[in-house]
Structures are given as C-alpha cells and as structure tokens.
RODORO-319261 format. One line per 10 residues: number of its first residue (from 1); their letters; for each residue x negated, y, z of N, C-alpha, C. Coordinates in Angstrom, 2 decimals. Layout:
NUM> a> X Y Z X Y Z X Y Z | ...
//
This chain:
1> xxxxxxxxxx> -118.59 -72.30 -74.87 -118.37 -71.08 -75.60 -118.92 -71.33 -76.95 | -118.03 -71.04 -77.75 -118.45 -71.00 -79.50 -119.35 -70.05 -79.57 | -120.45 -70.41 -80.32 -121.47 -69.51 -81.04 -121.35 -69.42 -82.36 | -120.96 -68.12 -82.95 -121.29 -68.04 -84.62 -122.59 -67.73 -85.00 | -122.82 -68.57 -86.00 -124.28 -68.55 -86.44 -124.15 -68.05 -88.08 | -123.09 -68.06 -88.50 -122.61 -67.54 -89.96 -121.48 -66.73 -89.98 | -121.52 -65.60 -90.65 -120.18 -64.77 -90.81 -120.07 -64.49 -92.45 | -118.95 -65.08 -92.76 -118.81 -64.81 -94.27 -117.77 -63.94 -94.59 | -118.00 -63.18 -95.55 -116.84 -62.02 -96.03 -116.40 -62.16 -97.32 | -115.21 -61.93 -97.24 -114.51 -61.57 -98.53 -115.11 -60.04 -99.11
11> xxxxxxxxxx> -114.99 -59.61 -100.31 -115.46 -58.33 -100.81 -114.26 -57.44 -100.91 | -113.58 -57.48 -102.00 -112.61 -56.34 -102.17 -111.46 -56.45 -101.04 | -111.40 -54.92 -100.60 -110.24 -54.69 -99.42 -111.21 -55.04 -98.00 | -112.21 -55.62 -97.96 -112.93 -56.22 -96.92 -113.89 -55.66 -96.54 | -114.95 -55.35 -97.49 -116.20 -54.70 -97.14 -116.31 -53.46 -98.12 | -115.37 -53.56 -99.18 -115.44 -52.29 -100.17 -114.07 -52.05 -100.78 | -113.74 -51.02 -101.58 -112.34 -50.60 -101.81 -112.83 -50.63 -103.70 | -112.39 -51.53 -104.35 -112.39 -51.42 -105.79 -111.16 -51.27 -106.30 | -110.10 -50.83 -105.75 -108.69 -50.70 -106.30 -108.81 -49.73 -107.13 | -109.31 -48.58 -107.22 -108.95 -47.79 -108.13 -109.49 -48.25 -109.61
21> xxxxxxxxxx> -110.73 -48.93 -109.38 -111.41 -49.54 -110.89 -110.31 -50.66 -111.42 | -110.00 -51.60 -110.25 -109.08 -52.70 -110.36 -107.84 -52.30 -111.29 | -107.13 -51.35 -110.88 -105.99 -50.76 -111.22 -106.26 -50.48 -112.60 | -107.36 -49.81 -112.90 -107.52 -49.09 -114.22 -107.82 -50.08 -115.22 | -108.49 -51.22 -114.88 -108.67 -52.49 -115.54 -107.73 -53.31 -116.01 | -106.67 -53.45 -115.00 -105.73 -54.05 -115.14 -104.48 -53.34 -116.08 | -104.44 -52.01 -115.74 -103.49 -51.36 -116.68 -104.10 -51.42 -118.22 | -105.38 -51.21 -118.41 -106.06 -51.17 -119.74 -105.52 -52.76 -120.47 | -105.70 -53.72 -119.70 -105.67 -55.15 -120.45 -104.10 -55.36 -120.59 | -103.44 -55.02 -119.88 -101.95 -55.02 -119.99 -101.50 -54.32 -121.32
31> xxxxxxxxxx> -101.94 -53.13 -121.36 -101.63 -52.09 -122.31 -102.16 -52.64 -123.83 | -103.38 -53.14 -123.75 -104.06 -53.87 -125.09 -103.15 -54.89 -125.48 | -102.26 -55.57 -124.64 -101.64 -56.92 -124.83 -100.22 -56.18 -125.20 | -99.93 -54.95 -125.33 -98.48 -54.45 -125.57 -97.73 -54.77 -124.41 | -98.07 -55.03 -123.16 -97.20 -55.36 -122.08 -96.92 -53.96 -121.27 | -95.97 -54.03 -120.43 -95.61 -53.08 -119.56 -96.57 -53.06 -118.42 | -96.82 -51.69 -117.87 -97.58 -51.60 -116.76 -97.00 -51.51 -115.37 | -96.98 -52.29 -114.42 -96.14 -52.17 -113.35 -96.68 -51.20 -112.34 | -95.76 -50.73 -111.42 -96.33 -49.57 -110.33 -97.55 -49.95 -109.94 | -98.56 -48.97 -109.29 -99.73 -49.21 -108.92 -99.94 -50.15 -107.69
41> xxxxxxxxxx> -98.73 -49.90 -106.70 -98.86 -50.69 -105.49 -98.55 -52.25 -105.82 | -97.85 -52.74 -106.87 -97.52 -54.13 -107.14 -99.05 -54.55 -107.67 | -99.73 -53.87 -108.58 -101.02 -54.36 -109.01 -101.92 -54.29 -107.70 | -102.06 -53.55 -106.92 -102.94 -53.55 -105.69 -102.77 -54.79 -105.23 | -101.59 -55.30 -105.07 -101.24 -56.48 -104.20 -101.84 -57.64 -104.98 | -102.28 -57.64 -106.17 -102.63 -58.80 -106.73 -104.23 -58.82 -106.55 | -105.01 -57.82 -106.14 -106.45 -57.65 -105.78 -106.85 -58.88 -104.91 | -107.71 -59.63 -105.09 -108.17 -60.84 -104.42 -107.96 -62.05 -105.19 | -106.82 -62.08 -106.02 -106.20 -63.10 -106.83 -107.30 -63.11 -107.96 | -107.28 -64.45 -108.63 -108.03 -64.60 -109.82 -107.51 -63.69 -110.83
51> xxxxxxxxxx> -108.24 -63.64 -112.02 -107.47 -62.89 -113.22 -106.47 -63.64 -113.70 | -106.39 -64.81 -113.78 -105.14 -65.48 -114.53 -104.02 -65.39 -113.49 | -104.38 -65.60 -112.19 -103.32 -65.50 -111.13 -102.77 -63.94 -111.23 | -103.40 -63.09 -111.26 -103.13 -61.75 -111.30 -102.30 -61.28 -112.48 | -102.65 -61.96 -113.79 -102.01 -61.95 -114.88 -100.46 -62.59 -114.85 | -100.55 -63.69 -114.47 -99.07 -64.46 -114.29 -98.18 -63.48 -113.25 | -98.91 -63.05 -112.21 -98.09 -62.41 -111.16 -97.35 -61.18 -111.71 | -98.40 -60.24 -112.57 -97.78 -59.24 -112.77 -97.03 -59.31 -114.27 | -97.25 -60.53 -115.21 -96.38 -60.38 -116.41 -95.41 -61.51 -116.44 | -95.10 -62.35 -115.22 -94.36 -63.64 -115.41 -94.47 -64.43 -116.49
61> xxxxxxxxxx> -95.87 -64.31 -117.10 -96.40 -65.31 -118.23 -97.31 -66.16 -117.86 | -97.09 -67.54 -118.02 -97.99 -68.38 -117.61 -98.96 -69.27 -118.51 | -98.74 -68.41 -119.53 -99.66 -69.09 -120.97 -101.04 -68.89 -120.23 | -101.88 -70.11 -120.64 -103.39 -69.84 -120.21 -104.03 -69.08 -121.51 | -103.61 -69.26 -122.57 -104.25 -68.54 -123.78 -104.23 -67.04 -123.61 | -102.76 -66.58 -123.18 -102.60 -65.14 -122.84 -103.37 -64.58 -121.17 | -103.77 -65.39 -120.53 -104.27 -65.17 -119.24 -105.79 -64.94 -119.86 | -106.26 -65.86 -120.56 -107.72 -65.69 -120.98 -107.94 -64.39 -121.89 | -106.97 -64.01 -122.50 -106.75 -62.54 -123.34 -107.09 -61.58 -122.32 | -106.06 -61.73 -121.42 -106.12 -60.70 -120.17 -107.54 -60.60 -119.68
71> xxxxxxxxxx> -107.94 -61.66 -119.44 -109.33 -61.71 -118.74 -110.33 -61.03 -119.57 | -110.24 -61.32 -120.81 -111.36 -60.82 -121.80 -111.19 -59.24 -121.70 | -109.85 -58.62 -121.67 -109.70 -57.32 -121.91 -110.42 -56.72 -120.44 | -109.93 -57.22 -119.61 -110.31 -56.85 -117.74 -111.63 -56.61 -118.05 | -112.53 -57.56 -118.52 -113.86 -57.73 -118.07 -114.78 -56.69 -119.07 | -113.80 -56.21 -120.29 -114.47 -55.40 -121.28 -114.45 -54.05 -120.53 | -113.35 -53.48 -119.66 -112.93 -52.52 -119.05 -113.94 -52.33 -117.76 | -114.09 -53.44 -117.12 -114.83 -53.55 -116.01 -116.31 -53.48 -116.16 | -116.63 -53.65 -117.21 -118.26 -53.56 -117.64 -118.59 -52.07 -117.62 | -117.64 -51.22 -117.75 -117.42 -49.57 -117.71 -117.22 -49.02 -116.45
81> xxxxxxxxxx> -116.35 -49.46 -115.73 -115.85 -48.82 -114.61 -115.89 -49.38 -113.32 | -116.31 -50.53 -113.12 -116.18 -51.39 -111.94 -117.23 -50.84 -110.82 | -118.32 -51.00 -111.15 -119.36 -50.51 -110.04 -119.57 -49.06 -109.62 | -119.31 -48.04 -110.76 -119.08 -46.82 -110.34 -117.56 -46.52 -109.65 | -116.68 -47.49 -109.87 -115.39 -47.07 -109.20 -115.28 -47.91 -107.86 | -116.29 -48.46 -107.10 -116.16 -49.06 -106.15 -116.77 -48.53 -105.15 | -116.16 -48.26 -103.71 -116.65 -47.43 -102.57 -116.81 -48.53 -101.39 | -117.88 -48.65 -101.06 -118.17 -49.55 -99.82 -117.69 -48.69 -98.35 | -117.02 -49.47 -97.94 -116.31 -48.74 -96.61 -117.20 -48.27 -95.53 | -116.76 -46.70 -95.23 -117.71 -46.37 -94.02 -118.05 -47.13 -92.82
91> xxxxxxxxxx> -119.28 -47.31 -92.40 -119.73 -48.18 -91.30 -120.04 -49.58 -91.56 | -119.78 -50.20 -92.83 -120.26 -51.46 -93.10 -121.72 -51.31 -92.61 | -122.60 -50.71 -93.28 -123.93 -50.92 -93.04 -124.30 -51.19 -91.42 | -123.72 -50.34 -90.88 -124.00 -50.45 -89.17 -123.69 -51.83 -88.81 | -122.37 -52.28 -89.27 -121.88 -53.73 -88.83 -122.60 -54.65 -89.14 | -123.04 -54.55 -90.57 -123.95 -55.80 -90.85 -125.22 -55.72 -90.42 | -125.89 -54.42 -90.04 -127.03 -54.53 -89.42 -127.01 -55.04 -87.81 | -125.93 -54.86 -87.15 -125.69 -55.51 -85.93 -125.69 -56.83 -86.00 | -124.76 -57.48 -87.00 -124.99 -59.03 -87.20 -126.27 -59.51 -87.39 | -127.07 -58.74 -88.27 -128.44 -59.01 -88.15 -129.32 -59.04 -87.14
101> xxxxxxxxxx> -128.89 -58.07 -86.31 -129.88 -58.02 -84.92 -129.45 -59.21 -84.01 | -128.16 -59.83 -84.26 -127.86 -61.03 -83.59 -128.44 -62.18 -83.97 | -129.18 -62.13 -85.21 -129.71 -63.33 -85.75 -128.36 -64.04 -86.37 | -127.70 -63.51 -86.96 -126.32 -64.31 -87.64 -126.49 -64.00 -89.09 | -126.66 -65.14 -89.87 -126.49 -65.26 -91.21 -125.20 -64.49 -91.79 | -125.55 -63.72 -92.93 -124.53 -63.25 -93.57 -124.10 -63.68 -95.03 | -123.19 -63.71 -95.45 -122.75 -64.37 -96.74 -121.25 -63.61 -97.14 | -121.05 -63.75 -98.83 -120.06 -63.15 -99.11 -119.44 -64.28 -100.07 | -118.14 -64.46 -99.74 -117.46 -65.33 -100.67 -116.05 -64.75 -101.52 | -116.17 -64.61 -102.64 -115.28 -63.82 -103.50 -114.82 -64.09 -104.61
111> xxxxxxxxxx> -113.71 -64.00 -105.25 -113.43 -64.21 -106.65 -113.96 -63.35 -107.70 | -114.34 -62.14 -106.84 -115.12 -61.10 -108.10 -116.42 -61.91 -108.41 | -117.02 -61.34 -109.62 -118.07 -61.93 -110.15 -119.28 -61.56 -109.27 | -120.15 -62.60 -109.19 -121.25 -62.17 -108.35 -122.03 -61.20 -108.82 | -122.33 -61.00 -109.93 -123.29 -60.08 -110.67 -122.86 -58.73 -110.31 | -121.28 -58.62 -110.23 -120.63 -57.25 -109.99 -121.06 -56.92 -108.48 | -120.70 -57.82 -107.64 -121.06 -57.56 -106.29 -122.57 -57.11 -106.07 | -123.48 -57.85 -106.80 -124.84 -57.49 -106.42 -125.12 -55.97 -107.21 | -124.30 -55.62 -108.21 -124.77 -54.20 -108.95 -124.38 -53.15 -107.82 | -123.07 -53.57 -107.22 -122.77 -52.52 -105.99 -123.57 -52.48 -104.97
121> xxxxxxxxxx> -123.86 -53.74 -104.32 -124.61 -53.83 -103.27 -126.07 -53.02 -103.40 | -126.61 -53.23 -104.70 -128.01 -52.80 -104.84 -127.75 -51.15 -105.01 | -126.74 -50.68 -105.52 -126.52 -49.34 -105.67 -126.41 -48.82 -104.36 | -125.91 -49.47 -103.25 -125.73 -48.98 -102.07 -127.09 -49.10 -101.13 | -127.86 -49.95 -101.57 -129.03 -50.29 -100.74 -128.61 -51.52 -99.73 | -127.72 -52.24 -99.85 -127.46 -53.10 -98.96 -127.33 -54.66 -99.28 | -127.98 -54.85 -100.39 -128.15 -56.41 -100.78 -129.01 -57.24 -99.83 | -129.92 -56.42 -99.47 -131.05 -57.10 -98.34 -130.04 -57.81 -97.12 | -129.05 -57.10 -97.07 -128.29 -57.86 -95.63 -127.89 -59.22 -95.92 | -127.57 -59.70 -97.02 -126.80 -60.87 -97.26 -127.80 -61.87 -97.37
131> xxxxxxxxxx> -127.59 -63.13 -97.09 -128.22 -64.38 -97.27 -127.67 -65.28 -98.40 | -126.83 -65.03 -98.83 -126.15 -65.56 -99.93 -124.61 -64.77 -100.48 | -124.76 -65.02 -101.55 -123.20 -64.29 -102.12 -122.72 -65.54 -103.09 | -121.58 -65.65 -103.11 -120.84 -67.01 -103.93 -119.55 -66.21 -104.40 | -119.80 -65.91 -105.86 -118.86 -65.36 -106.68 -117.79 -66.13 -107.44 | -117.15 -65.52 -108.24 -116.16 -66.07 -108.90 -116.70 -66.97 -110.04 | -117.89 -66.80 -110.51 -118.60 -67.72 -111.71 -119.39 -68.70 -110.85 | -119.37 -68.86 -109.73 -120.23 -69.66 -108.74 -119.25 -70.97 -108.38 | -118.34 -71.10 -108.70 -117.00 -72.27 -108.35 -116.31 -72.66 -109.44 | -115.65 -73.74 -109.41 -114.71 -74.43 -110.38 -113.13 -74.03 -109.84
141> xxxxxxxxxx> -113.41 -74.15 -108.68 -111.91 -73.71 -108.12 -111.88 -72.65 -106.98 | -111.11 -71.61 -107.39 -110.91 -70.42 -106.43 -110.20 -70.57 -105.22 | -110.40 -69.32 -104.37 -109.47 -69.41 -103.15 -107.93 -69.56 -103.43 | -107.18 -70.23 -102.99 -107.41 -70.79 -101.38 -108.14 -71.94 -101.43 | -108.61 -72.46 -102.43 -109.41 -73.88 -102.33 -110.69 -73.47 -101.72 | -111.36 -74.29 -100.64 -112.25 -74.18 -99.87 -113.75 -74.23 -100.62 | -113.67 -74.48 -101.94 -114.81 -74.66 -102.49 -116.13 -73.56 -102.19 | -115.55 -72.42 -102.28 -116.82 -71.21 -102.34 -116.88 -71.27 -100.92 | -116.11 -71.23 -99.60 -116.54 -71.27 -98.39 -117.53 -72.40 -98.06 | -117.14 -73.55 -98.42 -117.80 -74.69 -98.26 -119.49 -74.38 -98.85
151> xxxxxxxxxx> -119.32 -74.14 -100.21 -120.70 -73.95 -100.68 -121.59 -73.02 -100.00 | -121.14 -71.76 -99.50 -121.68 -70.67 -98.72 -122.32 -71.44 -97.41 | -121.56 -72.25 -96.90 -121.85 -72.66 -95.74 -122.91 -73.96 -95.55 | -122.68 -74.40 -96.79 -123.97 -75.30 -97.14 -125.50 -74.88 -97.79 | -125.31 -73.62 -98.30 -126.48 -72.76 -98.82 -127.06 -72.38 -97.46 | -126.40 -71.74 -96.55 -127.02 -71.33 -95.51 -127.43 -72.28 -94.33 | -127.00 -73.68 -94.88 -127.56 -74.78 -93.87 -126.83 -74.88 -92.52 | -125.55 -74.15 -92.61 -124.93 -73.90 -91.38 -123.83 -75.31 -91.19 | -122.87 -74.99 -90.22 -121.97 -75.94 -89.85 -120.60 -75.21 -89.98 | -119.52 -75.88 -90.53 -118.00 -75.07 -90.34 -117.60 -74.84 -89.23
161> xxxxxxxxxx> -118.06 -75.48 -88.04 -117.61 -75.13 -86.64 -118.22 -73.80 -86.18 | -119.61 -73.31 -86.70 -120.03 -71.90 -86.29 -119.91 -71.09 -87.39 | -118.99 -71.11 -88.08 -119.22 -70.19 -89.31 -117.62 -69.50 -88.99 | -117.38 -68.34 -89.47 -116.23 -67.51 -89.36 -116.24 -66.68 -90.56 | -114.91 -66.70 -91.46 -114.65 -65.75 -92.45 -113.87 -64.85 -92.14 | -114.20 -63.70 -92.84 -113.50 -62.19 -92.65 -112.77 -61.99 -93.89 | -111.71 -61.68 -93.79 -110.94 -61.44 -95.20 -109.73 -60.58 -94.88 | -108.96 -60.00 -95.90 -107.92 -59.09 -95.77 -106.76 -59.76 -96.11 | -106.60 -61.00 -96.71 -105.43 -61.39 -97.32 -104.92 -62.70 -97.08 | -103.78 -63.26 -97.51 -103.42 -64.32 -97.33 -104.08 -65.33 -97.86
171> xxxxxxxxxx> -104.50 -65.02 -99.12 -105.53 -66.27 -99.75 -106.69 -66.49 -98.78 | -107.45 -65.59 -98.35 -108.38 -65.52 -97.47 -108.24 -66.43 -96.25 | -107.07 -66.12 -95.43 -106.70 -67.08 -94.42 -106.44 -68.40 -94.90 | -105.82 -68.59 -95.95 -105.55 -70.09 -96.36 -106.98 -70.51 -96.90 | -107.87 -69.99 -97.33 -109.13 -70.56 -97.67 -109.75 -70.94 -96.43 | -109.84 -70.13 -95.41 -110.23 -70.80 -94.21 -109.95 -71.62 -93.61 | -108.44 -71.75 -93.33 -107.79 -73.01 -93.04 -108.09 -73.97 -93.73 | -108.33 -74.11 -95.23 -108.72 -75.41 -95.95 -109.95 -75.74 -95.94 | -110.93 -74.83 -95.50 -112.22 -74.95 -95.23 -112.60 -75.34 -93.72 | -111.74 -75.35 -92.87 -111.82 -75.57 -91.62 -112.68 -74.76 -90.88
181> xxxxxxxxxx> -112.84 -73.37 -91.29 -113.42 -72.46 -90.56 -112.74 -71.38 -89.85 | -113.27 -70.71 -88.90 -112.40 -69.72 -88.14 -112.07 -68.54 -89.03 | -111.19 -67.81 -88.70 -110.79 -66.69 -89.67 -110.81 -65.40 -88.82 | -111.25 -64.18 -89.15 -110.89 -62.75 -88.84 -110.22 -62.08 -89.96 | -108.82 -61.45 -89.44 -108.34 -60.43 -90.65 -108.53 -58.95 -90.38 | -108.98 -58.47 -91.31 -109.16 -56.91 -91.26 -108.10 -56.25 -92.07 | -107.34 -55.33 -91.58 -106.06 -54.96 -92.09 -106.38 -53.47 -93.17 | -107.42 -53.57 -93.78 -108.01 -52.66 -94.54 -107.44 -52.91 -95.94 | -106.75 -53.81 -96.03 -106.12 -54.18 -97.66 -104.54 -53.95 -97.67 | -103.68 -54.45 -98.50 -102.35 -54.29 -98.57 -101.50 -55.45 -97.77
191> xxxxxxxxxx> -102.30 -56.37 -97.02 -101.37 -57.33 -96.37 -101.11 -56.94 -94.73 | -99.61 -56.88 -94.50 -99.43 -56.35 -93.13 -99.81 -57.44 -92.02 | -99.83 -56.65 -90.84 -100.63 -57.69 -89.76 -99.34 -58.78 -89.77 | -98.19 -58.65 -89.51 -97.51 -59.60 -89.06 -97.45 -61.09 -90.24 | -98.13 -60.81 -91.30 -98.24 -62.09 -92.25 -99.39 -62.73 -91.92 | -100.37 -62.36 -91.01 -101.49 -63.49 -90.53 -100.97 -64.02 -89.40 | -99.84 -63.81 -88.92 -99.41 -64.54 -87.60 -99.07 -65.99 -87.77 | -98.94 -66.36 -89.06 -98.65 -67.73 -89.47 -99.75 -68.42 -89.27 | -101.02 -68.10 -89.35 -102.22 -68.61 -89.16 -103.01 -68.47 -88.04 | -104.05 -69.45 -87.64 -104.67 -69.33 -86.20 -105.69 -68.39 -86.47
201> xxxxxxxxxx> -105.35 -67.17 -86.21 -106.43 -66.00 -86.28 -107.08 -65.69 -85.46 | -108.38 -65.65 -85.49 -109.31 -65.40 -84.31 -108.91 -64.05 -83.66 | -108.92 -63.13 -84.86 -108.68 -61.61 -84.39 -108.21 -60.89 -85.48 | -107.30 -59.99 -85.18 -106.75 -59.22 -86.37 -107.29 -57.58 -86.21 | -108.01 -57.13 -86.86 -108.91 -55.91 -86.77 -108.59 -54.88 -87.80 | -108.48 -53.53 -87.09 -107.92 -52.51 -88.13 -109.03 -52.29 -89.30 | -110.30 -52.40 -88.78 -111.07 -52.39 -90.10 -112.47 -52.89 -89.49 | -113.64 -52.98 -90.21 -114.84 -53.90 -89.97 -115.64 -52.91 -88.66 | -115.11 -51.72 -88.19 -115.91 -51.32 -87.05 -115.63 -52.01 -85.88 | -114.73 -53.10 -85.82 -114.32 -53.63 -84.62 -114.71 -54.96 -84.66
211> xxxxxxxxx> -115.72 -55.38 -85.63 -115.96 -56.92 -85.98 -117.35 -57.02 -84.80 | -118.19 -56.21 -84.72 -119.11 -56.48 -83.55 -118.72 -56.97 -82.31 | -117.91 -56.10 -81.88 -117.17 -56.47 -80.41 -116.49 -57.75 -80.54 | -115.67 -58.24 -81.41 -115.12 -59.39 -81.49 -115.94 -60.49 -81.70 | -117.29 -60.33 -82.49 -118.02 -61.48 -82.65 -118.82 -61.69 -81.36 | -119.50 -60.62 -80.67 -120.21 -60.64 -79.52 -119.53 -61.16 -78.47 | -118.13 -61.17 -78.33 -117.18 -61.67 -77.30 -117.44 -63.20 -77.39 | -117.90 -63.83 -78.27 -117.88 -65.17 -78.34 -119.52 -65.83 -78.84 | -120.47 -65.03 -78.86 -121.72 -65.36 -79.39 -122.74 -65.04 -78.22
//
C-alpha cells in the first residue's frame, strides 16, 4: 500500500480565496492599459495562471511587452490589496495539523509570489505548518511545467512516488501528471468536477475538510 510522505498544495482556491483581490488587481491593470474589463466570472477563471497567461487569455493580446506592462500594474495594485484581500479557507489549520501529526511534510507550489503567500500565512499564524514554499519567483517555468513540484520534492528530500499534489485547476492536474506525482482535486475553485475526469486523479474532494480521510486511507 502506498504511503505518502509529502503533501504539496496549490495556494489560490486550494488553501485560500484571493479572488476578490485578484479581480481587483486585474481590473485595475486592464483599465490602466485602456482595455475593456471582462465579466468577473471570466477573470476568476484565470486565477492560477501566470500573469502573462491571464493577460493573453483576457485580452487576446500575445505581446510580451504588453504582458509585462500588465504584470507591472498588477503588482502595483497587489502590493496594496492582496494580503488583506485573501481569506484562508475555514478548517485549513485543522487539516494541516492532522497532516503534521501523521509526520507528513507539507509544502506549497504556486504561481503566486512566495513573499505574498508568506505574508498571508504569517498573518494567519500558519507559516509554521509548511516545510517549503515554492512560489512564482522561484522557478523559470511555471505550471503545467513540473519544475516547481520537482523542486519542492527535492527540497523535502522526498520521492515523487510518495508525494501527492492537491490543487483546484486543470493546470494543477497537468503539472502533477508532468511531474509524475499523484493528484487530488478540490472543488473549491471554478473548475467543475467532470473536467478532472480526464486525469488519473486519486480523489475529488468538495473541499480540504475531506483530505485527512483521503490521505489516511493510504498511509
């Protein structure tokens, strides 16, 4: 029976909801560039993508120069609103404590900047729960490239065979597949259940409250 030694998490829509702040930052950036702001639901579906991918998805503009400008404006606004505009999901600390009691190492692999994640976790008193955090500034290639996941596994001195990644999006599922690590989907984001069925997903959970039972069944 497989025994998981490392559990890695995505951040946005998996451990926390930053959607209000992200929508505000994207709307601000597009307005500064003189572009139309899409409906909120369309913006929310880009959460978890890199800033350049979010820009091209929302604007249909693939100019790297414009994407860099968008990213500059996004970070300008995010410095003001991101930390305060992020809410850790209820029950997250209990889930993390349960994993710690099982002697499982815990990490985060996200496209969000590590320093922002650390600010939020410090505010919530949860930073101590994590053995490593790999953010967007820590890799050259972002999800679905496996670089971030493989880096976290290496930092934790683990193996891909006993690591599982928990995420809310197709990009997360693709990254896990590319890294050859198991994957659990949580349905707290905007990706519907049926879209995960194309992947070899170990479990589909309504939220993190179900994670302990899913992990303990194989550890």
